[in-house]
N, C-alpha and C positions, 0 to 999 in steps of 0.2 A: 434544445434547441428543438422548434413545435415548426414544422408548415404553416404557411398559410393556407384556407380550406382552396382559395383559389390554384394555387403553386401546386398542390395534391391535383386535383381537377386537371390544371393541364399537362399533367405529367399524364395521367391516366386517358385523356382527350390523344395525346398524341403517340401512347402506344396502342390506343384502340385504333386509330387510322389507319398505323403502320401494318396491321395484319389482314386490312380488307382490302388487297388489291385486284383492282377491278371492280368495285363497288363505291356508291358515292352515299353512305348513310349524312342522312339531315342531322342538323342537332337535336332536334325534338329525340329522335332516335339514341342519339349517344348518351343524351342526358337519363333517356329510359333504360336504357343499359349498364351505365354509370351510377344509376337510381339518384338524383342528382332533381333541383328542380330547376325548370326548362332557363329561367331568368339568369341561373348562375350561369350555367352553360355556355348560354348565351353570348355572356358578358366574356367569359374564358375562351370563346373560341372566336371571337373578335380581336383581342388582343392577341391573341397567336395568328387569326390574318395579320392583323398590322405590322406584327414581326416577320412576316413572311414567310411562316412554320405550315401554317394551313390554306389551302386554296377553300373561298366559299363559295360558290356560285347559289342564286337563286332560281327558283319558280320549278316548273317541269322538266325534271332531266338534270335540275341544280341535287347540290348537297355538298359534303366536306370532302375534299383530298389532302394527303400529307404530301408536300412539297419534297424537294430535292433537301432542300435545306434543313426540311423537317425530321426528315430520317437521319441526317447526319447530323443533326444538331446536338452538342454538348449536352448533356441534362443538368450540369453544372452550368451552363448560361442559362436554359431556361427558369433554375432554380432563381439563380441572379436578377433576371429581369422581371419576375414576380416577387420576390420577397426583397431587392435592393440586395448591396451586400455592405452599406452601413452597419456601424459597431451594433454589438446584439444588446447591450443595455447603452440607453441612453444618461451620461455622466452626467453632461453639461447644461443639457435642455432641460425641459420644463421650467414650472413656476419655482421650483427650490431645486435646483442642480445640486450635486452631491459635493458633500464639503472636504469627500476626497480624490477629487478629480484629478486633483495638478500631482497627486506623488500615490497613485491608484497600483496596485501590483495586480488586484484583480480585473480590471478592466483588458489591461496587455495579455493575460493568460485568455479571458474571452476571444481576444481576439484572434488570438494562435489557434486557439478551438476551431473556430470559425474557418482558417484559412486551411485547416486539414479536413473540416467540411468537408469544402469545398475542392479543395486536390482532390479526395476521392470522387466526386461526381464529374468532375472535369473530363478525365478520358472516357466515361461513359457515351457512346448514344442513344438514342433511341431506338435504335436497330438492336442495341445488344439489350436491352431491355426487354424485347419479344422474343428470346433465344428459349427454347427449352426448360422449362412448362409454362412460361407466361403465354407465351404467344397462342398456345393450341388452346388453353384454357380461355382465353379473350375471346379464340373464336369461338368458346363453346355459348358466353353470352351473348352475342352481338343479334340483335334485332334482325329479322329478315328484309332487305330492302323495300319501301313504302312501293306499289305500281304505280 
């Protein structure tokens, strides 16, 4: 299983914001810190704001901050919100459904593997993800706030 780029970036943005108590970096600064295009970061931040995980304020004195909901968010829930929790493979969809879909053992095995994947991520919070050595490393790569 491979995460979408937006899912990976969403988790990294949340972790980045979790280590910057008292400062409010801009989306542009976070994009630079994560070495991703600004437009991609802006889309992810907008979705995180929509979910109530990030507070984004525009203008002078604005910036991004992690909400309490964002700090305590389950990593599994964040991944589900970006990836969806549908089947790993689409056996019945598309122009040519798989002829085995009514009696396939693979689909069930993949579903159990996916459930195990989420079960591993569900108890972890964003706050858990910034414990050493990750948090100190994130602090090293953060851009200084723009005046």
